[in-house]
C-alpha positions as CSV (number, residue, x, y, z in Angstrom):
1,M,40.7,36.3,176.4
2,N,42.2,38.6,173.9
3,A,40.2,41.5,172.6
4,S,38.6,41.3,169.2
5,I,38.2,43.9,166.5
6,K,34.6,44.3,167.5
7,D,35.6,45.0,171.2
8,I,38.2,47.6,170.0
9,A,35.7,49.3,167.6
10,Q,33.1,49.6,170.4
11,A,35.6,50.9,172.9
12,L,36.8,53.6,170.5
13,N,33.4,54.3,168.9
14,L,34.7,53.4,165.4
15,S,33.5,51.0,162.8
16,K,34.8,47.4,162.6
17,A,36.0,48.1,159.1
18,T,38.0,51.1,160.2
19,V,39.7,49.1,163.0
20,S,40.3,46.2,160.7
21,W,42.0,48.3,158.0
22,I,44.2,50.1,160.5
23,L,45.3,46.9,162.2
24,S,46.1,45.3,158.8
25,D,48.4,48.3,158.0
26,Q,46.0,49.7,155.5
27,G,45.2,52.8,157.5
28,E,47.2,55.3,155.4
29,T,46.0,53.8,152.1
30,K,42.4,54.2,153.3
31,G,43.0,57.8,154.2
32,F,42.8,57.8,158.0
33,S,44.7,60.4,160.0
34,Q,47.9,59.5,161.8
35,A,46.1,60.4,165.0
36,T,43.4,57.8,164.4
37,I,45.9,55.2,163.3
38,K,48.0,55.8,166.4
39,R,44.9,55.7,168.7
40,V,43.7,52.4,167.3
41,K,47.1,50.7,167.4
42,E,48.0,51.9,170.9
43,Y,44.6,50.7,172.3
44,A,45.0,47.4,170.5
45,D,48.4,46.9,172.2
46,S,47.0,47.9,175.6
47,V,44.2,45.2,175.4
48,N,46.6,42.5,174.0
49,Y,44.9,42.3,170.7
50,R,46.1,39.4,168.5
51,P,44.8,38.9,165.0
52,N,43.0,35.6,164.0
53,L,45.4,34.5,161.3
54,L,43.1,31.7,160.1
55,A,40.2,34.0,159.6
56,R,42.5,36.6,157.9
57,S,43.9,33.9,155.5
58,L,40.3,32.8,154.6
59,S,39.3,36.4,154.1
60,L,42.3,37.6,152.1
61,G,43.0,34.3,150.3
62,T,46.6,34.4,151.6
63,S,48.3,33.2,154.8
64,N,51.6,35.0,154.5
65,T,53.2,31.6,155.2
66,I,55.9,29.8,153.1
67,G,56.6,26.1,153.4
68,L,60.2,24.8,153.2
69,I,61.1,21.2,152.8
70,I,64.7,20.1,153.1
71,P,66.2,16.6,153.0
72,F,68.1,16.7,156.3
73,I,67.4,19.3,159.0
74,G,70.6,18.3,160.9
75,D,72.9,18.9,158.0
76,T,74.9,22.1,158.5
77,F,74.4,23.3,154.9
78,Y,70.7,23.0,155.1
79,A,70.6,24.6,158.5
80,Q,72.4,27.6,157.1
81,L,70.0,27.6,154.1
82,V,67.0,27.6,156.4
83,Q,68.4,30.6,158.2
84,A,69.0,32.5,154.9
85,I,65.5,31.7,153.6
86,E,63.9,32.7,156.9
87,Q,65.7,36.0,157.0
88,E,64.4,37.0,153.6
89,A,60.9,35.6,154.4
90,V,60.7,37.7,157.6
91,R,61.9,40.8,155.7
92,N,58.9,40.4,153.5
93,K,56.6,39.7,156.4
94,Y,56.2,36.0,155.8
95,V,56.4,33.2,158.3
96,L,58.4,30.1,157.4
97,M,57.2,26.5,158.1
98,V,60.2,24.1,158.0
99,C,59.9,20.4,157.4
100,S,62.5,17.6,156.8
101,S,61.9,14.8,154.3
102,E,64.8,12.7,155.6
103,G,65.7,11.9,152.0
104,D,62.4,9.9,151.7
105,G,60.4,10.5,148.6
106,E,57.1,9.3,150.2
107,K,57.6,11.5,153.2
108,E,58.3,14.4,150.9
109,F,55.0,13.7,149.1
110,E,53.1,13.6,152.4
111,L,54.8,16.8,153.6
112,I,53.7,18.6,150.5
113,K,50.1,17.5,151.0
114,I,50.3,18.7,154.7
115,L,51.7,22.1,153.7
116,R,48.9,22.5,151.1
117,S,46.3,21.7,153.8
118,K,47.9,24.3,156.0
119,Q,47.1,26.9,153.3
120,V,50.7,28.0,152.7
121,D,51.1,30.5,149.9
122,G,54.0,28.7,148.3
123,I,56.7,26.1,148.9
124,I,60.5,26.1,148.6
125,I,61.9,22.6,148.3
126,A,65.2,20.7,148.0
127,P,63.7,17.6,146.4
128,T,64.8,14.1,147.2
129,K,64.6,13.2,143.5
130,I,63.7,9.6,144.6
131,S,60.1,10.3,143.6
132,R,58.5,13.0,141.5
133,K,55.0,12.5,143.0
134,G,55.2,15.6,145.1
135,I,56.5,17.8,142.4
136,N,53.9,16.5,140.0
137,L,51.2,17.4,142.6
138,L,52.5,20.9,142.9
139,M,52.6,21.4,139.2
140,K,49.0,20.0,138.8
141,D,47.7,22.3,141.6
142,S,49.6,25.3,140.2
143,L,50.8,26.1,143.8
144,P,53.8,28.4,143.5
145,F,57.0,26.6,144.4
146,V,60.8,26.9,143.9
147,L,63.3,24.1,143.8
148,I,66.6,24.9,145.6
149,D,70.0,23.2,145.5
150,R,68.5,20.3,143.5
151,Y,66.3,20.4,140.5
152,Y,64.9,18.6,137.4
153,P,66.6,20.1,134.4
154,N,63.7,19.1,132.0
155,L,60.9,20.5,134.1
156,P,59.6,24.1,133.4
157,V,59.7,25.1,137.1
158,N,61.4,27.7,139.3
159,Y,64.8,26.8,140.6
160,V,67.9,28.2,142.3
161,I,71.0,26.1,142.0
162,V,74.8,26.6,141.7
163,N,76.9,25.9,138.7
164,N,78.0,22.5,140.0
165,C,80.0,21.3,137.0
166,Q,82.0,24.5,136.5
167,C,82.8,25.1,140.2
168,C,84.0,21.5,140.6
169,Y,86.1,21.7,137.4
170,D,87.7,24.8,138.8
171,L,88.4,23.2,142.2
172,V,89.9,20.0,140.8
173,S,92.0,22.0,138.3
174,H,93.3,24.0,141.2
175,L,94.4,20.8,142.9
176,I,96.1,19.7,139.7
177,K,98.0,23.0,139.5
178,K,99.2,22.4,143.0
179,G,100.9,19.2,141.8
180,S,98.4,16.4,142.4
181,R,98.3,13.7,139.7
182,K,96.1,11.0,141.3
183,I,93.1,12.7,142.8
184,A,90.4,10.5,144.2
185,L,86.7,11.5,143.9
186,L,84.5,10.7,146.9
187,T,80.8,11.1,146.1
188,T,77.3,9.9,147.0
189,D,73.7,10.3,146.0
190,V,74.5,9.8,142.4
191,H,70.8,9.7,141.5
192,L,70.8,13.5,142.0
193,Y,71.4,15.5,138.8
194,V,73.6,18.0,140.7
195,M,75.9,15.2,141.9
196,K,76.2,14.0,138.4
197,Q,77.3,17.5,137.4
198,R,79.9,17.5,140.1
199,I,81.3,14.2,138.9
200,E,81.3,15.6,135.4
201,G,83.3,18.6,136.5
202,Y,85.9,16.3,138.2
203,R,86.2,14.1,135.2
204,K,86.6,17.0,132.8
205,A,89.3,18.7,134.9
206,V,91.3,15.4,135.0
207,A,90.8,14.9,131.2
208,D,91.7,18.5,130.3
209,A,94.9,18.2,132.3
210,G,95.9,15.1,130.3
211,L,95.9,12.9,133.4
212,Q,95.2,9.2,133.2
213,S,91.6,8.4,134.2
214,E,91.4,5.5,136.7
215,I,88.1,4.0,137.7
216,A,89.5,3.0,141.1
217,L,89.9,6.7,141.9
218,E,86.2,7.2,141.8
219,V,84.7,6.2,145.1
220,F,80.9,6.0,145.4
221,V,79.7,5.9,149.0
222,D,76.3,4.7,150.1
223,R,74.4,7.6,151.7
224,S,72.3,5.4,153.9
225,N,75.3,4.1,155.8
226,Y,78.1,6.4,154.7
227,R,79.9,6.4,158.0
228,T,80.7,2.7,157.8
229,D,80.7,2.3,154.0
230,I,83.3,5.0,153.5
231,V,85.7,2.9,155.7
232,D,85.4,-0.1,153.4
233,K,85.7,2.0,150.3
234,L,88.8,3.9,151.4
235,D,90.5,0.6,152.5
236,C,89.9,-0.7,148.9
237,L,91.1,2.6,147.4
238,F,94.4,2.6,149.2
239,E,95.0,-1.0,148.4
240,E,94.4,-0.4,144.7
241,V,96.0,3.0,144.4
242,P,98.6,3.3,147.2
243,D,100.3,6.4,145.6
244,I,97.1,8.5,145.7
245,D,98.1,12.2,146.3
246,G,94.8,14.1,146.3
247,F,91.1,14.0,147.3
248,F,88.0,15.8,145.9
249,F,85.0,15.5,148.2
250,S,81.7,16.2,146.4
251,T,80.0,17.1,149.7
252,H,81.2,18.3,153.1
253,Y,80.2,15.4,155.3
254,L,82.2,13.0,153.2
255,A,85.2,15.2,153.9
256,L,84.7,15.0,157.6
257,E,84.2,11.2,157.5
258,A,87.4,10.8,155.4
259,I,89.4,12.8,157.9
260,R,88.0,10.6,160.7
261,Y,89.3,7.6,158.7
262,F,92.7,9.2,158.2
263,V,93.0,9.9,161.9
264,N,92.0,6.3,162.8
265,R,94.4,4.8,160.3
266,K,97.2,7.2,161.4
267,I,97.6,8.7,157.9
268,D,99.3,12.1,157.8
269,Y,96.6,13.5,155.5
270,Q,97.6,17.2,155.9
271,N,101.1,16.6,154.5
272,R,100.4,13.7,152.2
273,F,97.4,14.9,150.2
274,S,96.1,18.0,148.5
275,M,92.3,18.1,149.2
276,G,89.3,20.0,147.9
277,C,85.7,20.0,149.1
278,F,82.4,21.1,147.7
279,H,81.3,23.6,150.4
280,E,82.5,23.9,153.9
281,T,81.3,22.8,157.3
282,I,82.1,23.4,160.9
283,A,85.4,21.9,162.0
284,L,86.9,21.6,158.5
285,D,88.8,24.8,158.9
286,I,90.4,23.3,162.1
287,L,90.9,19.7,160.9
288,A,92.1,20.6,157.5
289,P,93.0,24.3,157.3
290,D,94.8,23.9,154.0
291,M,91.8,22.2,152.3
292,S,90.6,24.1,149.2
293,I,86.8,24.9,149.2
294,T,84.3,25.8,146.5
295,L,82.0,27.8,148.7
296,M,78.2,27.9,148.0
297,P,76.6,31.4,148.2
298,I,73.9,30.3,150.7
299,Q,72.7,33.8,151.5
300,E,72.2,34.6,147.8
301,M,70.5,31.3,147.1
302,G,68.0,31.7,150.0
303,T,67.3,35.3,149.0
304,Q,66.8,34.5,145.4
305,A,64.5,31.6,146.2
306,V,62.2,33.7,148.4
307,Q,62.1,36.5,145.9
308,I,61.2,34.3,143.0
309,L,58.5,32.5,145.1
310,L,56.9,35.8,146.2
311,E,56.9,37.1,142.6
312,N,55.1,33.8,141.6
313,I,52.6,34.1,144.5
314,G,51.7,37.6,143.4
315,N,51.4,36.6,139.7
316,K,49.7,33.3,138.9
317,D,50.7,33.7,135.2
318,F,54.4,34.0,136.3
319,T,56.8,32.5,133.8
320,P,59.1,29.9,135.6
321,R,62.6,31.2,136.3
322,G,65.8,29.3,136.7
323,V,68.7,31.0,138.5
324,V,72.3,29.6,138.5
325,V,74.7,31.2,140.9
326,D,78.4,30.8,141.1
327,N,80.4,29.4,143.9
328,L,83.5,31.1,145.4
329,L,86.8,29.2,145.1
330,M,88.6,29.4,148.4
331,P,92.1,28.1,147.5
C-alpha cells in the first residue's frame, strides 16, 4: 500500500498539516524552509506517496479536472483540438477528461450529467446543436463551461469560434480570382449555425463577383451517410451542371470523399477544377496539393478556451466572453 500523509508525518516527526501543505505545493507560502520542503518531498517519493485526489477535491472544493465533449473523436480536426486543449490544461496543472457525443444530442446530455457527477471543475464542449438540454442544464447549475467551434449566438455564454462567414467569403473570392465561374458548394450539418455562416460566406462571394447564382451548385450532403450520399449528389450535380469549374468544401471530410468520387469516376480533378476547403486534413496535401485552404487556428482556439474556462472557474461572477479568431488563407 502507498504511504499516507499520516505515515510521512510520523516518520519525519512533523504534523500532518505541515506535510499536507508541503505536498500540495504550499510549503513556501506557509513559510517552511527549503530544507524542510526538500526533506518531505524526497521522503514522500521514496515511500511512493500518491495523493488521494478524491479526498483532496472534497476538501478543496476543486478537482483540477476539465471535461471535454466533442462530436466525433475520430475526426482529425477534433483530434487536433483535443491535443491543443490538453496541452494548455496540463500547463495549468489540470487533467482533461475527453468524451465523444457522436453527434447525438441525448448522449451529449448524458455525458454532461456524468461529468458533473465526476466533479469536474468545468466543461469545454463542441455542442451537437440537435438538443439544448445539456446546455440548459449547465446554465441552470452555473457550472463554468465554454463552447468551442460551435455556439448559440443568442445565448450569453462563453465561446471560442472562428469567423466562418468572412473566411469562407475570402476563400471563394480567391477561387473566383483564379478564374472559376461555376463553383459548387458541398456542405452538410446545415442545422449548425457555423455551417449556415459558411454557406452565407460562399453566397456573398458569388453575389459580390456578379456571378449567376444556381441552386444546382449548392449540394447538401446527409452527414449520417455522407460517404454514399455524396456519390448520388455529385452524379446529379454533373448531370445538371456539366461545365462546373470549381468546388468549395465547407468541411474537410467532404473534400476527401469528393476526391474519392473523382478518382472512381476517372475525373481529372487537379486540372479541371479550382478547389477550396474549410480547414485541412491528412492526405489533402498529397491528393490535392493545389487546393486552397482556409486554415483554422486550432492551437489558439484550444488555448483560448482553456484560459476562459479557468478564469470562469476562479470567478463565479465571471461575465461570459465570446472570442472570434481568424482563419489563415492558404492559397
